[in-house]
C-alpha positions in Angstrom: -44.4 36.1 -38.6 -41.3 38.7 -37.6 -38.9 38.9 -34.9 -37.7 42.3 -34.2 -35.1 40.8 -31.6 -34.1 37.9 -29.1 -32.3 38.6 -25.8 -31.3 36.2 -23.2 -31.3 38.1 -19.7 -30.2 36.6 -16.3 -32.2 37.0 -13.3 -29.4 39.6 -12.1 -30.2 41.7 -15.3 -27.0 40.4 -17.2 -27.4 40.2 -20.9 -25.9 36.9 -22.1 -27.2 36.4 -25.7 -28.7 39.4 -27.8 -29.7 39.2 -31.8 -31.3 42.2 -33.7 -33.4 41.8 -36.4 -34.1 45.4 -37.1 -31.9 48.1 -38.0 -31.7 50.7 -34.9 -28.8 52.7 -33.3 -26.8 51.7 -30.3 -28.5 54.0 -28.3 -32.1 52.6 -29.0 -30.8 49.2 -28.2 -29.5 50.4 -24.8 -32.8 51.8 -24.1 -34.6 48.5 -25.2 -32.4 46.7 -22.8 -32.3 48.8 -20.0 -36.3 48.8 -20.0 -36.8 45.2 -20.4 -34.1 44.8 -17.5 -36.3 46.9 -15.4 -39.7 45.3 -16.3 -39.3 41.3 -17.2 -37.1 40.3 -13.8 -39.7 41.5 -11.4 -42.5 40.1 -13.1 -43.9 36.8 -11.1 -44.4 33.7 -12.1 -48.2 33.3 -12.5 -48.1 36.7 -14.6 -48.7 36.4 -18.4 -46.0 35.9 -20.9 -47.0 38.7 -23.1 -46.6 42.2 -22.3 -47.3 45.3 -24.8 -44.2 47.6 -25.3 -44.3 50.8 -27.0 -45.9 49.8 -30.8 -45.1 45.9 -30.5 -45.3 43.0 -28.0 -42.9 41.5 -26.0 -43.1 37.3 -25.5 -41.0 35.9 -22.9 -40.3 32.7 -21.1 -38.3 31.8 -18.0 -36.0 28.7 -18.1 -34.1 27.9 -14.7 -31.9 31.5 -14.3 -32.6 32.7 -17.5 -35.2 35.0 -19.4 -35.6 34.1 -23.1 -37.1 37.4 -24.5 -38.4 38.1 -28.0 -40.4 40.9 -29.6 -43.0 40.7 -32.2 -45.2 43.0 -34.0 -48.9 43.5 -32.8 -50.5 41.3 -35.6 -47.9 38.5 -34.9 -48.8 35.1 -33.0 -47.7 35.1 -29.2 -48.3 31.0 -29.1 -45.9 30.3 -32.2 -43.5 32.8 -30.4 -43.5 30.6 -27.3 -43.5 27.5 -29.3 -40.2 28.9 -31.2 -38.4 29.5 -27.7 -39.4 26.0 -26.3 -37.7 24.7 -29.6 -34.5 26.9 -29.0 -34.3 25.8 -25.4 -34.8 22.2 -26.3 -32.2 22.2 -29.3 -29.5 24.1 -26.9 -30.2 21.2 -24.5 -29.2 18.5 -26.9 -26.4 20.0 -28.3 -24.8 21.5 -25.1 -25.9 18.6 -22.8 -28.0 19.8 -20.3 -27.7 23.5 -20.9 -27.0 25.8 -18.3 -26.4 29.5 -18.1 -22.4 29.3 -17.8 -22.4 26.9 -20.9 -23.9 29.8 -23.0 -21.4 32.3 -21.5 -18.2 30.3 -22.2 -19.6 28.7 -25.5 -21.8 31.2 -27.1 -20.7 30.7 -30.4 -22.9 27.7 -30.7 -25.8 29.1 -29.2 -25.5 31.8 -31.8 -25.2 29.3 -34.3 -28.2 27.4 -33.4 -30.4 30.7 -33.6 -28.9 31.5 -36.9 -30.2 27.9 -38.3 -33.4 28.5 -36.4 -34.1 32.2 -37.6 -32.9 34.0 -40.2 -33.9 37.8 -40.7 -36.6 37.5 -38.0 -38.2 34.7 -39.8 -38.6 31.0 -38.8 -36.3 29.0 -41.4 -35.8 25.7 -40.2 -38.7 24.3 -37.3 -36.9 20.4 -37.1 -34.5 20.1 -34.2 -33.1 16.9 -35.8 -32.3 18.6 -38.8 -30.6 21.6 -37.1 -28.5 19.1 -34.8 -27.7 16.9 -38.1 -26.2 20.0 -39.6 -24.3 20.9 -35.9 -22.8 17.5 -36.0 -21.5 18.0 -39.8 -19.9 21.3 -39.0 -17.9 19.4 -35.7 -17.0 16.4 -38.0 -15.3 19.2 -40.7 -14.0 21.2 -37.7 -12.4 17.9 -35.9 -10.9 16.9 -39.8 -9.4 20.4 -40.3 -7.6 19.8 -36.8 -6.1 16.4 -37.8 -5.2 18.2 -41.1 -3.5 21.2 -39.2 -1.7 18.7 -36.7 -0.5 16.5 -39.4 1.1 19.6 -41.2 2.5 20.8 -37.9 4.2 17.4 -37.6 5.5 17.5 -41.0 6.8 21.2 -40.4 8.8 20.1 -37.4 10.3 17.1 -39.4 11.6 19.4 -42.1 13.0 21.9 -39.3 14.8 18.9 -37.9 15.9 17.9 -41.2 17.7 21.3 -42.1 18.9 23.0 -39.2 21.8 24.8 -41.1 19.6 26.2 -43.5 17.7 27.8 -40.9 21.1 28.9 -39.0 22.2 30.4 -42.4 19.0 32.3 -43.0 18.5 33.7 -39.4 20.0 36.8 -38.4 23.6 37.1 -37.5 24.9 38.3 -33.9 28.2 39.6 -33.1 30.5 37.6 -30.5 31.1 40.7 -28.3 27.6 41.1 -28.2 26.4 37.8 -27.3 29.4 37.9 -24.8 28.2 40.9 -23.2 24.9 39.5 -23.2 26.1 36.2 -21.2 27.7 38.4 -18.7 24.9 40.7 -18.2 23.0 37.5 -17.2 25.3 36.5 -14.7 24.5 37.3 -10.9 26.2 40.5 -9.6 26.8 44.2 -10.1 29.9 44.6 -11.5 32.6 42.6 -13.6 34.5 41.4 -10.2 31.5 40.4 -8.3 30.3 38.6 -11.2 33.8 36.9 -11.9 34.2 35.9 -8.3 30.8 34.3 -8.4 31.6 32.8 -11.7 34.8 31.4 -10.0 33.4 30.0 -6.8 30.7 28.3 -8.6 33.3 26.4 -11.1 35.5 25.5 -8.0 32.9 24.2 -6.1 31.5 22.3 -9.0 35.2 20.7 -9.7 35.8 19.9 -6.2 32.6 18.2 -5.7 32.9 16.2 -8.9 36.5 15.3 -7.9 35.6 14.2 -4.3 32.8 12.3 -5.4 30.4 14.2 -3.5 28.3 14.8 -6.9 28.5 12.0 -9.4 27.2 13.5 -12.8 24.8 10.9 -14.0 21.8 10.9 -16.1 19.7 12.5 -13.6 21.8 15.4 -13.3 22.0 15.8 -17.4 18.1 15.8 -17.1 18.3 18.4 -14.3 20.6 20.7 -16.0 18.2 20.0 -19.2 15.1 20.6 -17.5 16.8 24.3 -16.1 17.6 25.4 -19.5 14.4 24.6 -20.8 12.7 26.7 -17.9 15.4 29.2 -18.4 14.3 29.6 -21.9 10.7 29.4 -21.5 11.5 32.3 -18.7 13.3 34.5 -21.2 10.9 34.0 -24.0 7.5 33.2 -22.8 7.9 35.7 -20.2 8.4 38.9 -21.8 5.2 37.4 -24.1 2.9 36.7 -21.1 4.0 40.3 -19.5 2.9 41.8 -22.9 -0.2 39.8 -22.9 -1.2 40.9 -19.3 -0.1 44.4 -20.0 -2.8 44.4 -23.2 -5.5 42.4 -21.1 -4.9 44.7 -18.3 -5.4 48.0 -20.5 -8.2 46.3 -22.3 -10.1 45.7 -18.8 -9.2 49.2 -17.8 -10.5 50.6 -21.0 -13.6 48.4 -20.4 -14.1 49.8 -16.9 -13.4 53.1 -18.0 -16.3 52.9 -20.8 -18.7 51.4 -18.5 -18.0 54.2 -16.1 -18.5 57.1 -18.5 -21.5 55.4 -19.8 -22.8 54.9 -16.2 -21.9 58.8 -15.5 -23.5 59.8 -18.7 -26.7 57.7 -17.9 -26.8 59.1 -14.5 -26.6 62.7 -15.8 -29.1 62.1 -18.3 -31.5 60.9 -15.5 -30.7 64.0 -13.3 -31.3 66.1 -16.4 -34.7 64.4 -17.2 -35.7 64.9 -13.5 -34.4 68.6 -13.4 -37.1 69.0 -16.2 -39.7 68.3 -13.9 -39.1 70.5 -11.2 -41.9 73.0 -12.3 -44.3 70.4 -12.6 -46.4 71.1 -9.3 -47.1 74.8 -10.3 -47.7 74.1 -14.0 -50.1 71.5 -12.7 -51.7 73.9 -10.5 -52.2 76.6 -13.1 -53.4 74.1 -15.6 -56.3 73.0 -13.0 -57.2 76.5 -12.5 -57.4 77.2 -16.2 -59.5 73.9 -16.4 -61.9 75.2 -13.8 -62.2 78.4 -15.4 -62.7 76.7 -19.0 -65.5 74.5 -17.3 -67.6 77.6 -16.0 -67.1 79.2 -19.1 -68.1 76.2 -20.9 -71.4 75.9 -18.2 -72.4 79.8 -19.0 -71.9 79.3 -22.9 -74.2 76.3 -22.5 -76.8 78.2 -20.2 -76.7 81.0 -22.8 -77.2 78.5 -25.5 -80.4 76.8 -23.9 -81.8 80.1 -23.1 -81.3 81.3 -26.6 -82.9 78.2 -28.0 -85.9 78.6 -25.6 -86.2 82.4 -26.9 -86.1 81.2 -30.6 -88.6 78.5 -30.1 -91.0 80.9 -28.4 -90.6 83.3 -31.1 -91.1 80.8 -33.6 -94.5 79.6 -31.9 -95.4 83.1 -31.9 -95.0 84.1 -35.3 -96.6 80.7 -36.4 -100.0 82.0 -33.9 -100.0 85.2 -35.5 -99.7 83.8 -39.1 -102.6 81.5 -37.8 -104.4 84.6 -36.9 -104.2 86.4 -40.0 -105.2 83.5 -42.0 -108.4 83.1 -39.9 -109.2 86.8 -40.3 -108.6 87.1 -43.6 -110.6 83.7 -44.2 -113.4 85.2 -41.9 -113.3 88.6 -44.4 -113.8 86.6 -47.6 -116.4 84.5 -46.1 -118.2 87.9 -45.0 -117.7 89.7 -48.4 -118.7 86.7 -50.0 -122.0 86.1 -47.9 -122.9 90.1 -48.3 -122.2 90.2 -52.1 -124.6 87.2 -52.6 -126.7 88.7 -50.3 -126.8 92.0 -52.4 -127.1 90.1 -55.4 -130.3 88.0 -54.3 -132.1 91.4 -53.0 -131.3 93.0 -56.7 -133.0 90.0 -58.2 -136.4 91.1 -56.1 -139.0 93.3 -57.9 -140.0 94.6 -54.7 -136.4 95.0 -53.4 -135.7 96.7 -56.9 -139.0 99.3 -56.5 -137.8 100.3 -52.9 -134.5 101.3 -54.1 -135.9 102.9 -57.0 -138.6 105.0 -55.0 -135.7 105.6 -52.6 -133.8 107.0 -55.3 -136.4 109.2 -56.6 -137.2 110.5 -53.1 -133.4 111.3 -52.8 -133.4 113.2 -55.9 -136.5 115.1 -54.9 -135.1 116.1 -51.9 -131.7 117.2 -53.7 -134.0 119.3 -56.3 -135.6 120.8 -53.2 -132.8 122.0 -51.3 -131.5 123.4 -54.6 -134.6 125.3 -54.9 
């Protein structure tokens, strides 16, 4: 048994998972997905789960909002394929825990892993659900161990970084004092040096007056507030550019994806328009073919009639020829019989003495007449 491909399709026609076990181009894959999307979601629940598609068979089954669709060869067993789909759903339900469509969308790696354990190169490799779940649990344990090892290594690196700040500072890129001062001045609010100096002086005088007048007491909460504000500022300075770059890349990716989808849609629409435009002459062509078919049928009828006439004539000729041959044979037989009768009659008469004497006397008389005529 060989599976050509397996596709998970939502009832809205969205492909949630696809696995191909035959070597075809991307255009052929898109054509197959487009045909399946146009056929499978529109079928009713009581219809057969097996349909013929080109030179293969499509076996599908619906679970909740997902269609599990497989393609097999014409000589393969459909019931085994349905059992394979049922086993795949049962294993995913146990692995995810009451699996749904969103689980496959946001954690599709697990669905692919289960499918790879179940089917390899279109053939069933492992049919035991307990064995596949055991392998899955083993992989989860190994992943957890790697995460714990990674966390311990990060903690050790943090301790080493705290223990050697001077070495790190020595290895860091040196910054000129003038450039550092300019960066601090640029970070202050204001549009000019005078406004920045005024704001800084006013802020310092207000802080000194508040502390000296005990309007505000510097305590642990103040230190915690300044620490928090400094941490927020650091995050805003370091993380904000990174997030901006990430957002820019993500926006560019989404834009590219939408542009590709739009171009694909436009090309598909143009291709469909070209296909439809090729059918604009189908009506006159059909009429011409119909007229040609009528003429062909009339000619075939005439040809059949002529063949029948020729056959009847040939049959009549053969009958007449046989009758003529028969009459010729009968006449020949009658002549032979008459000849034989005459000959036998003459021979019998020649044996009679009286007949001999009669012939002899007649012959003598004939001779005498001849002699008499000569005289």
